[in-house]
Phi, psi and omega in degrees: 000135184290160184297332184287358176267356182277149172304134190276053178208165177239196185300330180272003180079017183267140174294126186284136172117248191303312184293319180298312184295327183283332185266333188228128178297142183296333184269355181282167177297324178295321178299319178295321181295322182290323178294321178292322184290334182273002181294153181303133179091350181266000185289137174291321177077168178228042185300318181293320177296319180294323177294324180294314182290328175297319177296322178297320176297322178292321178294318177294329175296320175298319177297317178297324174298319178299316177299318179298318179295331180284338180250005189300331180285345181275347185286129173294327175216109188276347185298313178302321179294321177296318179296320179300313179295322180297314178299315180298315180298316181295316180298313182293319179290319178301315179298316180299319180290319181294315181296320178296328179278323187257353181094188186278059177222149180216114179294156180299321180295321181293320177298320178295320177296320180295320176295322179293326178293320177294319179297320179296319178303312179295317181298313182294319179297316177295325178296324180290326186254001182305314180294345183279346176055037177204077185296320183298324184279322189257350179293128181234289182293332178290326174293321181292337180301329177296323175288331177299332176294337178296334183295334180248015185297322181271000184252346180230164180293151185298321183295330178292318180290317179295324178295313177301318180294322178295318178297318177300314180297318180292325177296318179294319179299317176301316180295323178298312180297324184283335190237335193251127172296125183276067180259159184304328181290330184257340187300317181303320178295328180288320178294319178296323179297311180297318180296317181296328181279327186264321191291326181305310180295325180292311179294322178300318180296321179294317178296320181293320176299315179295323179298309181300322178297319177295317179298320179300310183297317184292316181291321177296323178294318180297315178298318181289327181297335180292346179281346184298326183267010182283159175299176181299315173242131184202160175275163180284181184297314181276339177295326178297319177295319179296321177297319176299319178297314179294321179297318179298317181295323178292320180294320178297318179295315179293323178292326177294321178291317181297323182277355180088358179291329175248119185272150175262145357289156184295144174294152183307318182294315180292324178295322177298319177299314180297319180296322179295316178298317178299317182295316179297318178298318177298317180299317181295320179293323176296314181299322180295342180262000181239333191259129181264175179301324182290321177301311180293326179297328183277311187286335181264005177255129178295322183288312183282325182301333182274342191232348189245131172247135183247130173239101185214072183292335179265007181053042184282343181297334180292342182279345182291142175288166183304313181297323179292319176300314182297320181294316181294315180293320178295321178296317179293319180298318180292323180293328181277311189286333184271357186246179181288160187301334182281353181292140178230155182225134174239130179246122179240129181243138171097176358282166182294140180246145177287146180294150177296326180268118182299335183275349182285141178263003180274159175243154178252122177254108178288134178234124180242122178253117180243131182236158172233149181060032178236112177281137182297324182285356178259001183279133179293139179304330179298333179295317179293323176298321178295316179296323177300331179288338181281317180168186178290145186213156171228147181232154179213155179231147174212119186058238177257018182254128175253131181236123180240122180252122184244135171259105184259114178274128180230159179288143175296119182298338178293334180274354185260000000 
């Protein structure tokens, strides 16, 4: 099955492809995480949401049948209308059964067949009510076709669903103009018909986007939160997996030499592989001595990586205790996620200051948080509570820039 049949989201609820590539560099750790999350079988999916909207389409279909039964005596020829309802029922039931059997996937050909069935439903329904010269009042299955698009909302890309809804709306508008007198008595019913046919798919697409965004943010927050308990210097989440891979490759090479399968001196190709392994291992070990938990929390987060800049030349973030780390990370997260997309945050740490009390063994790490496009009166009170867990702070504003200066007391690493 081709890749275009997969649900267009990954484990983080992010639409795979364009958005990911634009937001995260492909060579970054976050980029590697997103590629792994988008692997086949790794999708979180939106099956429950899809089942709910399919049930909603079925309920609306029953209401449409009741409307059809109430007007059946007015039809000059009821056969096309009955055929339209039969096609719609078979299509909606068939899609539900196929998805239940094959999982949350829908091939392009199957989607095309489903759209053809909906088009036939609309065409037959309009043919049955055309002589009545009041499309808005007598349309039943053609109005339900808009809800039928909800059944495949989570299985196909949003632009495909919106395009189908737009075509349906234009078709109904054309039928109304061709057959129905646009007088004040009949106009409200025509507007209602077009809205009922087009708006479900539109609102469903908006809800689905918000749902995926919420899932993305929550899972990203959980992943980032795991860095709070990391040592002062540590490798990232994916770097640990990379180190395990390099270690396995090195062990296999050494075992091959020890068992005699690989003779000494090494062949040029094997020697090049060994040199590459040694270089990569050294680079990872060096990185582990320079990068703190806060660096990994920012660079490995899709949300923070796009908006937060860290200035920590002395790697002082590693000195913060777990409660202080949690407060700083929560504050930065709230500043980024609660504001408009153009908001940016810069975190600067250091240099270390000697304590005011000569007998104190603690050190003071100045932390300055500077934001742009963040209004102070729009900041959630929980943000200030989180900053308070880091240390004493003062804040000031100038134009659209908020500056928060924090005095963070940390334990002297020489005493540990």
